[in-house]
N, CA, C, O and the ligand as a Tripos MOL2 file, in Angstrom:
@<TRIPOS>MOLECULE
protein
  277   275    70     0     0
PROTEIN
NO_CHARGES

@<TRIPOS>ATOM
      1 N         103.6350  185.8080   36.8290 N.3       1 MET1
      2 CA        102.3960  185.0230   36.8120 C.3       1 MET1
      3 C         102.2490  184.3180   35.4670 C.2       1 MET1
      4 O         102.2210  184.9580   34.4160 O.2       1 MET1
      5 N         102.1570  182.9980   35.5170 N.am      2 LYS2
      6 CA        102.0090  182.2780   34.2570 C.3       2 LYS2
      7 C         100.5340  182.0440   33.9440 C.2       2 LYS2
      8 O          99.6700  182.1080   34.8190 O.2       2 LYS2
      9 N         100.2840  181.7760   32.6950 N.am      3 GLU3
     10 CA         98.9130  181.5130   32.2840 C.3       3 GLU3
     11 C          98.7230  180.0150   32.0710 C.2       3 GLU3
     12 O          99.5860  179.3320   31.5190 O.2       3 GLU3
     13 N          97.5810  179.5260   32.5200 N.am      4 VAL4
     14 CA         97.2320  178.1410   32.2630 C.3       4 VAL4
     15 C          95.9530  178.1330   31.4430 C.2       4 VAL4
     16 O          95.0050  178.8610   31.7370 O.2       4 VAL4
     17 N          95.9420  177.3150   30.4290 N.am      5 HIS5
     18 CA         94.7820  177.2540   29.5420 C.3       5 HIS5
     19 C          94.1280  175.8850   29.6150 C.2       5 HIS5
     20 O          94.7810  174.8640   29.8290 O.2       5 HIS5
     21 N          92.8380  175.9000   29.4310 N.am      6 CYS6
     22 CA         92.0660  174.6660   29.4240 C.3       6 CYS6
     23 C          92.5870  173.7300   28.3210 C.2       6 CYS6
     24 O          92.7910  174.1550   27.1840 O.2       6 CYS6
     25 N          92.7990  172.4580   28.6700 N.am      7 VAL7
     26 CA         93.3580  171.5030   27.7230 C.3       7 VAL7
     27 C          92.3570  171.1750   26.6040 C.2       7 VAL7
     28 O          92.7450  170.6820   25.5450 O.2       7 VAL7
     29 N          91.0830  171.4500   26.8430 N.am      8 ILE8
     30 CA         90.0620  171.1120   25.8490 C.3       8 ILE8
     31 C          89.7060  172.3080   24.9630 C.2       8 ILE8
     32 O          89.7400  172.2020   23.7370 O.2       8 ILE8
     33 N          89.3630  173.4460   25.5770 N.am      9 CYS9
     34 CA         88.8950  174.5800   24.7720 C.3       9 CYS9
     35 C          89.8890  175.7330   24.7170 C.2       9 CYS9
     36 O          89.6230  176.7380   24.0580 O.2       9 CYS9
     37 N          91.0360  175.6090   25.4000 N.am     10 SER10
     38 CA         92.1090  176.6170   25.3750 C.3      10 SER10
     39 C          91.7620  177.9310   26.0560 C.2      10 SER10
     40 O          92.5130  178.9000   25.9510 O.2      10 SER10
     41 N          90.6430  177.9730   26.7470 N.am     11 LYS11
     42 CA         90.3010  179.1790   27.4990 C.3      11 LYS11
     43 C          91.2440  179.3200   28.6880 C.2      11 LYS11
     44 O          91.6570  178.3280   29.2870 O.2      11 LYS11
     45 N          91.5790  180.5640   29.0210 N.am     12 LYS12
     46 CA         92.4300  180.8100   30.1810 C.3      12 LYS12
     47 C          91.6710  180.4400   31.4550 C.2      12 LYS12
     48 O          90.5110  180.8170   31.6180 O.2      12 LYS12
     49 N          92.3170  179.7080   32.3510 N.am     13 VAL13
     50 CA         91.6280  179.2920   33.5740 C.3      13 VAL13
     51 C          92.0780  180.1300   34.7640 C.2      13 VAL13
     52 O          93.1730  180.6930   34.7690 O.2      13 VAL13
     53 N          91.2210  180.2020   35.7630 N.am     14 THR14
     54 CA         91.5320  180.9320   36.9890 C.3      14 THR14
     55 C          92.1740  180.0050   38.0040 C.2      14 THR14
     56 O          92.1830  178.7840   37.8450 O.2      14 THR14
     57 N          92.7130  180.6170   39.0540 N.am     15 ASN15
     58 CA         93.3310  179.8280   40.1140 C.3      15 ASN15
     59 C          92.3310  178.8520   40.7520 C.2      15 ASN15
     60 O          92.6750  177.7130   41.0670 O.2      15 ASN15
     61 N          91.1100  179.3130   40.9320 N.am     16 ASP16
     62 CA         90.0790  178.4480   41.5150 C.3      16 ASP16
     63 C          89.7850  177.2500   40.6140 C.2      16 ASP16
     64 O          89.5320  176.1440   41.0920 O.2      16 ASP16
     65 N          89.8230  177.4880   39.3170 N.am     17 GLU17
     66 CA         89.5690  176.3860   38.3840 C.3      17 GLU17
     67 C          90.6810  175.3420   38.4680 C.2      17 GLU17
     68 O          90.4210  174.1390   38.4280 O.2      17 GLU17
     69 N          91.9240  175.8160   38.5850 N.am     18 VAL18
     70 CA         93.0410  174.8750   38.7480 C.3      18 VAL18
     71 C          92.8760  174.0900   40.0500 C.2      18 VAL18
     72 O          93.0550  172.8730   40.0750 O.2      18 VAL18
     73 N          92.5380  174.7880   41.1160 N.am     19 ALA19
     74 CA         92.3530  174.1370   42.4170 C.3      19 ALA19
     75 C          91.2600  173.0800   42.3380 C.2      19 ALA19
     76 O          91.3840  172.0030   42.9210 O.2      19 ALA19
     77 N          90.1930  173.3900   41.6180 N.am     20 MET20
     78 CA         89.0780  172.4670   41.4820 C.3      20 MET20
     79 C          89.5040  171.2120   40.7050 C.2      20 MET20
     80 O          89.1090  170.0980   41.0500 O.2      20 MET20
     81 N          90.2990  171.4020   39.6740 N.am     21 ASN21
     82 CA         90.8330  170.2590   38.9240 C.3      21 ASN21
     83 C          91.6470  169.3450   39.8250 C.2      21 ASN21
     84 O          91.4970  168.1240   39.7890 O.2      21 ASN21
     85 N          92.5150  169.9540   40.6370 N.am     22 VAL22
     86 CA         93.3600  169.1700   41.5290 C.3      22 VAL22
     87 C          92.4920  168.4390   42.5580 C.2      22 VAL22
     88 O          92.7450  167.2880   42.9130 O.2      22 VAL22
     89 N          91.4670  169.1460   43.0200 N.am     23 LYS23
     90 CA         90.5680  168.5750   44.0240 C.3      23 LYS23
     91 C          89.8270  167.3410   43.4950 C.2      23 LYS23
     92 O          89.7720  166.3100   44.1650 O.2      23 LYS23
     93 N          89.2720  167.4530   42.3120 N.am     24 VAL24
     94 CA         88.4230  166.3640   41.8230 C.3      24 VAL24
     95 C          89.1760  165.3220   40.9990 C.2      24 VAL24
     96 O          88.7670  164.1630   40.9450 O.2      24 VAL24
     97 N          90.2670  165.7240   40.3620 N.am     25 LEU25
     98 CA         90.9550  164.7950   39.4620 C.3      25 LEU25
     99 C          92.3520  164.4180   39.9310 C.2      25 LEU25
    100 O          92.9950  163.5520   39.3380 O.2      25 LEU25
    101 N          92.8230  165.0630   40.9910 N.am     26 GLY26
    102 CA         94.1720  164.7980   41.4490 C.3      26 GLY26
    103 C          95.1710  165.7170   40.7740 C.2      26 GLY26
    104 O          94.8260  166.5210   39.9080 O.2      26 GLY26
    105 N          96.4000  165.5740   41.1890 N.am     27 LYS27
    106 CA         97.4240  166.5210   40.7350 C.3      27 LYS27
    107 C          97.9290  166.1860   39.3420 C.2      27 LYS27
    108 O          99.0670  165.7450   39.1810 O.2      27 LYS27
    109 N          97.0950  166.3920   38.3430 N.am     28 GLN28
    110 CA         97.5080  166.2120   36.9570 C.3      28 GLN28
    111 C          97.4720  167.5670   36.2940 C.2      28 GLN28
    112 O          96.5730  167.8680   35.5090 O.2      28 GLN28
    113 N          98.4720  168.3910   36.6210 N.am     29 LEU29
    114 CA         98.4200  169.7790   36.1890 C.3      29 LEU29
    115 C          98.6180  169.9350   34.6880 C.2      29 LEU29
    116 O          98.4600  171.0350   34.1580 O.2      29 LEU29
    117 N          98.9600  168.8590   33.9990 N.am     30 GLY30
    118 CA         99.0760  168.9460   32.5500 C.3      30 GLY30
    119 C          97.7360  168.9090   31.8480 C.2      30 GLY30
    120 O          97.6460  169.2050   30.6560 O.2      30 GLY30
    121 N          96.7030  168.5520   32.5730 N.am     31 THR31
    122 CA         95.3850  168.4150   31.9510 C.3      31 THR31
    123 C          94.3350  169.2310   32.6850 C.2      31 THR31
    124 O          93.3080  168.7040   33.1110 O.2      31 THR31
    125 N          94.6000  170.5120   32.8270 N.am     32 ILE32
    126 CA         93.6570  171.3940   33.5110 C.3      32 ILE32
    127 C          92.4990  171.7500   32.5760 C.2      32 ILE32
    128 O          92.6940  172.0740   31.4050 O.2      32 ILE32
    129 N          91.3100  171.6780   33.1250 N.am     33 ARG33
    130 CA         90.1250  172.0400   32.3420 C.3      33 ARG33
    131 C          89.4220  173.2180   32.9950 C.2      33 ARG33
    132 O          89.4550  173.3670   34.2160 O.2      33 ARG33
    133 N          88.7890  174.0510   32.1860 N.am     34 CYS34
    134 CA         87.9890  175.1490   32.7210 C.3      34 CYS34
    135 C          86.7060  174.5550   33.3240 C.2      34 CYS34
    136 O          86.4260  173.3690   33.1550 O.2      34 CYS34
    137 N          85.9350  175.3890   34.0240 N.am     35 TYR35
    138 CA         84.7130  174.8830   34.6570 C.3      35 TYR35
    139 C          83.7560  174.2730   33.6410 C.2      35 TYR35
    140 O          83.1110  173.2600   33.9140 O.2      35 TYR35
    141 N          83.6690  174.8920   32.4710 N.am     36 ASP36
    142 CA         82.7550  174.3800   31.4490 C.3      36 ASP36
    143 C          83.1120  172.9510   31.0480 C.2      36 ASP36
    144 O          82.2600  172.0630   31.0150 O.2      36 ASP36
    145 N          84.4040  172.7520   30.7420 N.am     37 CYS37
    146 CA         84.8430  171.4390   30.2730 C.3      37 CYS37
    147 C          84.9130  170.4390   31.4150 C.2      37 CYS37
    148 O          84.6420  169.2530   31.2270 O.2      37 CYS37
    149 N          85.2740  170.9130   32.5890 N.am     38 LEU38
    150 CA         85.3000  170.0340   33.7550 C.3      38 LEU38
    151 C          83.8840  169.5400   34.0660 C.2      38 LEU38
    152 O          83.6860  168.3810   34.4300 O.2      38 LEU38
    153 N          82.9200  170.4230   33.9200 N.am     39 ALA39
    154 CA         81.5240  170.0560   34.1720 C.3      39 ALA39
    155 C          81.0760  168.9510   33.2200 C.2      39 ALA39
    156 O          80.3630  168.0330   33.6240 O.2      39 ALA39
    157 N          81.4920  169.0390   31.9540 N.am     40 SER40
    158 CA         81.0630  167.9990   31.0100 C.3      40 SER40
    159 C          81.7550  166.6740   31.3060 C.2      40 SER40
    160 O          81.1610  165.6120   31.1210 O.2      40 SER40
    161 N          83.0110  166.7260   31.7660 N.am     41 VAL41
    162 CA         83.7150  165.5020   32.1490 C.3      41 VAL41
    163 C          83.0220  164.8430   33.3470 C.2      41 VAL41
    164 O          82.8960  163.6210   33.4230 O.2      41 VAL41
    165 N          82.5790  165.6930   34.2770 N.am     42 MET42
    166 CA         81.9970  165.1710   35.5180 C.3      42 MET42
    167 C          80.4930  164.9880   35.4250 C.2      42 MET42
    168 O          79.8570  164.5750   36.3950 O.2      42 MET42
    169 N          79.9220  165.2880   34.2750 N.am     43 SER43
    170 CA         78.4780  165.1910   34.0800 C.3      43 SER43
    171 C          77.6910  165.9690   35.1200 C.2      43 SER43
    172 O          76.7000  165.4770   35.6590 O.2      43 SER43
    173 N          78.1390  167.1840   35.3980 N.am     44 CYS44
    174 CA         77.3680  168.0720   36.2640 C.3      44 CYS44
    175 C          77.3970  169.4620   35.6530 C.2      44 CYS44
    176 O          78.0070  169.6610   34.6030 O.2      44 CYS44
    177 N          76.7540  170.4190   36.2880 N.am     45 SER45
    178 CA         76.6950  171.7580   35.7040 C.3      45 SER45
    179 C          77.8480  172.6260   36.1760 C.2      45 SER45
    180 O          78.4470  172.3800   37.2230 O.2      45 SER45
    181 N          78.1490  173.6560   35.3740 N.am     46 LYS46
    182 CA         79.1940  174.6040   35.7510 C.3      46 LYS46
    183 C          78.8240  175.3070   37.0530 C.2      46 LYS46
    184 O          79.6800  175.5450   37.9050 O.2      46 LYS46
    185 N          77.5510  175.6320   37.1980 N.am     47 THR47
    186 CA         77.0870  176.2900   38.4180 C.3      47 THR47
    187 C          77.3830  175.4480   39.6450 C.2      47 THR47
    188 O          77.7860  175.9580   40.6910 O.2      47 THR47
    189 N          77.1760  174.1490   39.4950 N.am     48 LYS48
    190 CA         77.4390  173.2280   40.5910 C.3      48 LYS48
    191 C          78.9240  173.2440   40.9650 C.2      48 LYS48
    192 O          79.2690  173.2260   42.1470 O.2      48 LYS48
    193 N          79.7880  173.2770   39.9700 N.am     49 LEU49
    194 CA         81.2340  173.3110   40.2250 C.3      49 LEU49
    195 C          81.6380  174.5860   40.9480 C.2      49 LEU49
    196 O          82.4640  174.5600   41.8600 O.2      49 LEU49
    197 N          81.0460  175.7080   40.5310 N.am     50 ILE50
    198 CA         81.3680  176.9780   41.1810 C.3      50 ILE50
    199 C          80.8780  176.9610   42.6270 C.2      50 ILE50
    200 O          81.5670  177.4360   43.5290 O.2      50 ILE50
    201 N          79.6840  176.4100   42.8380 N.am     51 GLU51
    202 CA         79.1740  176.2730   44.2090 C.3      51 GLU51
    203 C          80.0960  175.4060   45.0460 C.2      51 GLU51
    204 O          80.3850  175.7260   46.1990 O.2      51 GLU51
    205 N          80.5600  174.2990   44.4580 N.am     52 LEU52
    206 CA         81.4670  173.3970   45.1570 C.3      52 LEU52
    207 C          82.7780  174.0970   45.5190 C.2      52 LEU52
    208 O          83.2880  173.9460   46.6290 O.2      52 LEU52
    209 N          83.3170  174.8640   44.5690 N.am     53 SER53
    210 CA         84.5830  175.5370   44.8380 C.3      53 SER53
    211 C          84.4180  176.5670   45.9560 C.2      53 SER53
    212 O          85.3000  176.7340   46.7980 O.2      53 SER53
    213 N          83.2790  177.2510   45.9480 N.am     54 GLU54
    214 CA         83.0090  178.2060   47.0280 C.3      54 GLU54
    215 C          82.8980  177.4830   48.3680 C.2      54 GLU54
    216 O          83.3540  177.9720   49.4020 O.2      54 GLU54
    217 N          82.2830  176.3150   48.3180 N.am     55 TYR55
    218 CA         82.1390  175.5260   49.5400 C.3      55 TYR55
    219 C          83.5050  175.0990   50.0680 C.2      55 TYR55
    220 O          83.7970  175.2330   51.2560 O.2      55 TYR55
    221 N          84.3470  174.5770   49.1520 N.am     56 TYR56
    222 CA         85.6820  174.1290   49.5760 C.3      56 TYR56
    223 C          86.4910  175.2890   50.1250 C.2      56 TYR56
    224 O          87.1980  175.1480   51.1230 O.2      56 TYR56
    225 N          86.3830  176.4410   49.4660 N.am     57 LYS57
    226 CA         87.1370  177.6130   49.9380 C.3      57 LYS57
    227 C          86.6750  178.0260   51.3330 C.2      57 LYS57
    228 O          87.4870  178.3120   52.2130 O.2      57 LYS57
    229 N          85.3560  178.0500   51.5150 N.am     58 SER58
    230 CA         84.8410  178.5020   52.8040 C.3      58 SER58
    231 C          85.1140  177.4930   53.9040 C.2      58 SER58
    232 O          85.1510  177.8450   55.0830 O.2      58 SER58
    233 N          85.3070  176.2210   53.5150 N.am     59 SER59
    234 CA         85.6190  175.2200   54.5300 C.3      59 SER59
    235 C          87.1220  175.1330   54.7760 C.2      59 SER59
    236 O          87.5800  174.3050   55.5630 O.2      59 SER59
    237 N          87.8910  175.9960   54.0960 N.am     60 GLY60
    238 CA         89.3160  176.0880   54.3810 C.3      60 GLY60
    239 C          90.1790  175.0450   53.6980 C.2      60 GLY60
    240 O          91.2760  174.7410   54.1670 O.2      60 GLY60
    241 N          89.6940  174.4920   52.5880 N.am     61 CYS61
    242 CA         90.4700  173.4920   51.8640 C.3      61 CYS61
    243 C          91.8230  174.0590   51.4230 C.2      61 CYS61
    244 O          91.8880  175.0950   50.7620 O.2      61 CYS61
    245 N          92.8900  173.3710   51.7970 N.am     62 ASN62
    246 CA         94.2420  173.8630   51.4940 C.3      62 ASN62
    247 C          94.5110  173.9800   49.9960 C.2      62 ASN62
    248 O          95.3000  174.8250   49.5730 O.2      62 ASN62
    249 N          93.8710  173.1510   49.2060 N.am     63 LEU63
    250 CA         94.1100  173.1820   47.7600 C.3      63 LEU63
    251 C          93.7250  174.5260   47.1570 C.2      63 LEU63
    252 O          94.2660  174.9350   46.1290 O.2      63 LEU63
    253 N          92.7840  175.2110   47.8070 N.am     64 PHE64
    254 CA         92.3210  176.4980   47.2810 C.3      64 PHE64
    255 C          93.1220  177.6760   47.8240 C.2      64 PHE64
    256 O          92.8530  178.8290   47.4900 O.2      64 PHE64
    257 N          94.1090  177.3740   48.6640 N.am     65 LYS65
    258 CA         94.9620  178.4510   49.1920 C.3      65 LYS65
    259 C          96.2720  178.5440   48.4260 C.2      65 LYS65
    260 O          97.0660  179.4610   48.6380 O.2      65 LYS65
    261 N          96.4890  177.5850   47.5320 N.am     66 ILE66
    262 CA         97.7380  177.5540   46.7680 C.3      66 ILE66
    263 C          97.6090  178.4700   45.5490 C.2      66 ILE66
    264 O          96.5650  178.5210   44.9000 O.2      66 ILE66
    265 N          98.6840  179.1830   45.2580 N.am     67 ASN67
    266 CA         98.7260  179.9500   44.0130 C.3      67 ASN67
    267 C          99.3280  179.0760   42.9250 C.2      67 ASN67
    268 O         100.5330  178.8240   42.9120 O.2      67 ASN67
    269 N          98.4850  178.6180   42.0170 N.am     68 TYR68
    270 CA         98.9380  177.7140   40.9460 C.3      68 TYR68
    271 C          99.4460  178.4960   39.7490 C.2      68 TYR68
    272 O         100.2450  177.9920   38.9600 O.2      68 TYR68
    273 N          98.9810  179.7270   39.6190 N.am     69 LEU69
    274 CA         99.2680  180.4910   38.4060 C.3      69 LEU69
    275 C         100.4310  181.4430   38.6040 C.2      69 LEU69
    276 O         100.8040  182.1640   37.6780 O.2      69 LEU69
    277 ZN         87.4720  174.4380   28.5950 Zn       70 ZN70
@<TRIPOS>BOND
     1     1     2 1
     2     2     3 1
     3     3     4 2
     4     3     5 am
     5     5     6 1
     6     6     7 1
     7     7     8 2
     8     7     9 am
     9     9    10 1
    10    10    11 1
    11    11    12 2
    12    11    13 am
    13    13    14 1
    14    14    15 1
    15    15    16 2
    16    15    17 am
    17    17    18 1
    18    18    19 1
    19    19    20 2
    20    19    21 am
    21    21    22 1
    22    22    23 1
    23    23    24 2
    24    23    25 am
    25    25    26 1
    26    26    27 1
    27    27    28 2
    28    27    29 am
    29    29    30 1
    30    30    31 1
    31    31    32 2
    32    31    33 am
    33    33    34 1
    34    34    35 1
    35    35    36 2
    36    35    37 am
    37    37    38 1
    38    38    39 1
    39    39    40 2
    40    39    41 am
    41    41    42 1
    42    42    43 1
    43    43    44 2
    44    43    45 am
    45    45    46 1
    46    46    47 1
    47    47    48 2
    48    47    49 am
    49    49    50 1
    50    50    51 1
    51    51    52 2
    52    51    53 am
    53    53    54 1
    54    54    55 1
    55    55    56 2
    56    55    57 am
    57    57    58 1
    58    58    59 1
    59    59    60 2
    60    59    61 am
    61    61    62 1
    62    62    63 1
    63    63    64 2
    64    63    65 am
    65    65    66 1
    66    66    67 1
    67    67    68 2
    68    67    69 am
    69    69    70 1
    70    70    71 1
    71    71    72 2
    72    71    73 am
    73    73    74 1
    74    74    75 1
    75    75    76 2
    76    75    77 am
    77    77    78 1
    78    78    79 1
    79    79    80 2
    80    79    81 am
    81    81    82 1
    82    82    83 1
    83    83    84 2
    84    83    85 am
    85    85    86 1
    86    86    87 1
    87    87    88 2
    88    87    89 am
    89    89    90 1
    90    90    91 1
    91    91    92 2
    92    91    93 am
    93    93    94 1
    94    94    95 1
    95    95    96 2
    96    95    97 am
    97    97    98 1
    98    98    99 1
    99    99   100 2
   100    99   101 am
   101   101   102 1
   102   102   103 1
   103   103   104 2
   104   103   105 am
   105   105   106 1
   106   106   107 1
   107   107   108 2
   108   107   109 am
   109   109   110 1
   110   110   111 1
   111   111   112 2
   112   111   113 am
   113   113   114 1
   114   114   115 1
   115   115   116 2
   116   115   117 am
   117   117   118 1
   118   118   119 1
   119   119   120 2
   120   119   121 am
   121   121   122 1
   122   122   123 1
   123   123   124 2
   124   123   125 am
   125   125   126 1
   126   126   127 1
   127   127   128 2
   128   127   129 am
   129   129   130 1
   130   130   131 1
   131   131   132 2
   132   131   133 am
   133   133   134 1
   134   134   135 1
   135   135   136 2
   136   135   137 am
   137   137   138 1
   138   138   139 1
   139   139   140 2
   140   139   141 am
   141   141   142 1
   142   142   143 1
   143   143   144 2
   144   143   145 am
   145   145   146 1
   146   146   147 1
   147   147   148 2
   148   147   149 am
   149   149   150 1
   150   150   151 1
   151   151   152 2
   152   151   153 am
   153   153   154 1
   154   154   155 1
   155   155   156 2
   156   155   157 am
   157   157   158 1
   158   158   159 1
   159   159   160 2
   160   159   161 am
   161   161   162 1
   162   162   163 1
   163   163   164 2
   164   163   165 am
   165   165   166 1
   166   166   167 1
   167   167   168 2
   168   167   169 am
   169   169   170 1
   170   170   171 1
   171   171   172 2
   172   171   173 am
   173   173   174 1
   174   174   175 1
   175   175   176 2
   176   175   177 am
   177   177   178 1
   178   178   179 1
   179   179   180 2
   180   179   181 am
   181   181   182 1
   182   182   183 1
   183   183   184 2
   184   183   185 am
   185   185   186 1
   186   186   187 1
   187   187   188 2
   188   187   189 am
   189   189   190 1
   190   190   191 1
   191   191   192 2
   192   191   193 am
   193   193   194 1
   194   194   195 1
   195   195   196 2
   196   195   197 am
   197   197   198 1
   198   198   199 1
   199   199   200 2
   200   199   201 am
   201   201   202 1
   202   202   203 1
   203   203   204 2
   204   203   205 am
   205   205   206 1
   206   206   207 1
   207   207   208 2
   208   207   209 am
   209   209   210 1
   210   210   211 1
   211   211   212 2
   212   211   213 am
   213   213   214 1
   214   214   215 1
   215   215   216 2
   216   215   217 am
   217   217   218 1
   218   218   219 1
   219   219   220 2
   220   219   221 am
   221   221   222 1
   222   222   223 1
   223   223   224 2
   224   223   225 am
   225   225   226 1
   226   226   227 1
   227   227   228 2
   228   227   229 am
   229   229   230 1
   230   230   231 1
   231   231   232 2
   232   231   233 am
   233   233   234 1
   234   234   235 1
   235   235   236 2
   236   235   237 am
   237   237   238 1
   238   238   239 1
   239   239   240 2
   240   239   241 am
   241   241   242 1
   242   242   243 1
   243   243   244 2
   244   243   245 am
   245   245   246 1
   246   246   247 1
   247   247   248 2
   248   247   249 am
   249   249   250 1
   250   250   251 1
   251   251   252 2
   252   251   253 am
   253   253   254 1
   254   254   255 1
   255   255   256 2
   256   255   257 am
   257   257   258 1
   258   258   259 1
   259   259   260 2
   260   259   261 am
   261   261   262 1
   262   262   263 1
   263   263   264 2
   264   263   265 am
   265   265   266 1
   266   266   267 1
   267   267   268 2
   268   267   269 am
   269   269   270 1
   270   270   271 1
   271   271   272 2
   272   271   273 am
   273   273   274 1
   274   274   275 1
   275   275   276 2
@<TRIPOS>SUBSTRUCTURE
     1 MET1         2 RESIDUE 1 A MET
     2 LYS2         6 RESIDUE 1 A LYS
     3 GLU3        10 RESIDUE 1 A GLU
     4 VAL4        14 RESIDUE 1 A VAL
     5 HIS5        18 RESIDUE 1 A HIS
     6 CYS6        22 RESIDUE 1 A CYS
     7 VAL7        26 RESIDUE 1 A VAL
     8 ILE8        30 RESIDUE 1 A ILE
     9 CYS9        34 RESIDUE 1 A CYS
    10 SER10       38 RESIDUE 1 A SER
    11 LYS11       42 RESIDUE 1 A LYS
    12 LYS12       46 RESIDUE 1 A LYS
    13 VAL13       50 RESIDUE 1 A VAL
    14 THR14       54 RESIDUE 1 A THR
    15 ASN15       58 RESIDUE 1 A ASN
    16 ASP16       62 RESIDUE 1 A ASP
    17 GLU17       66 RESIDUE 1 A GLU
    18 VAL18       70 RESIDUE 1 A VAL
    19 ALA19       74 RESIDUE 1 A ALA
    20 MET20       78 RESIDUE 1 A MET
    21 ASN21       82 RESIDUE 1 A ASN
    22 VAL22       86 RESIDUE 1 A VAL
    23 LYS23       90 RESIDUE 1 A LYS
    24 VAL24       94 RESIDUE 1 A VAL
    25 LEU25       98 RESIDUE 1 A LEU
    26 GLY26      102 RESIDUE 1 A GLY
    27 LYS27      106 RESIDUE 1 A LYS
    28 GLN28      110 RESIDUE 1 A GLN
    29 LEU29      114 RESIDUE 1 A LEU
    30 GLY30      118 RESIDUE 1 A GLY
    31 THR31      122 RESIDUE 1 A THR
    32 ILE32      126 RESIDUE 1 A ILE
    33 ARG33      130 RESIDUE 1 A ARG
    34 CYS34      134 RESIDUE 1 A CYS
    35 TYR35      138 RESIDUE 1 A TYR
    36 ASP36      142 RESIDUE 1 A ASP
    37 CYS37      146 RESIDUE 1 A CYS
    38 LEU38      150 RESIDUE 1 A LEU
    39 ALA39      154 RESIDUE 1 A ALA
    40 SER40      158 RESIDUE 1 A SER
    41 VAL41      162 RESIDUE 1 A VAL
    42 MET42      166 RESIDUE 1 A MET
    43 SER43      170 RESIDUE 1 A SER
    44 CYS44      174 RESIDUE 1 A CYS
    45 SER45      178 RESIDUE 1 A SER
    46 LYS46      182 RESIDUE 1 A LYS
    47 THR47      186 RESIDUE 1 A THR
    48 LYS48      190 RESIDUE 1 A LYS
    49 LEU49      194 RESIDUE 1 A LEU
    50 ILE50      198 RESIDUE 1 A ILE
    51 GLU51      202 RESIDUE 1 A GLU
    52 LEU52      206 RESIDUE 1 A LEU
    53 SER53      210 RESIDUE 1 A SER
    54 GLU54      214 RESIDUE 1 A GLU
    55 TYR55      218 RESIDUE 1 A TYR
    56 TYR56      222 RESIDUE 1 A TYR
    57 LYS57      226 RESIDUE 1 A LYS
    58 SER58      230 RESIDUE 1 A SER
    59 SER59      234 RESIDUE 1 A SER
    60 GLY60      238 RESIDUE 1 A GLY
    61 CYS61      242 RESIDUE 1 A CYS
    62 ASN62      246 RESIDUE 1 A ASN
    63 LEU63      250 RESIDUE 1 A LEU
    64 PHE64      254 RESIDUE 1 A PHE
    65 LYS65      258 RESIDUE 1 A LYS
    66 ILE66      262 RESIDUE 1 A ILE
    67 ASN67      266 RESIDUE 1 A ASN
    68 TYR68      270 RESIDUE 1 A TYR
    69 LEU69      274 RESIDUE 1 A LEU
    70 ZN70       277 GROUP 0 **** ****
């Protein structure tokens, strides 16, 4: 299992965070951001991103079934 770190704050990211990056920004795996930094890029709250990721997962989005890490 490899570790992926946020490109902005260097925090370790979770698989869901990687999936969310791919979902909203496309497959640019070199620039993964944690929920905090992704939220500031998208001008929304971290809570909103977590809600969105839960929504995508529950709706069966394939991007959230991939093991990125
Ligand atoms: Zn970050």
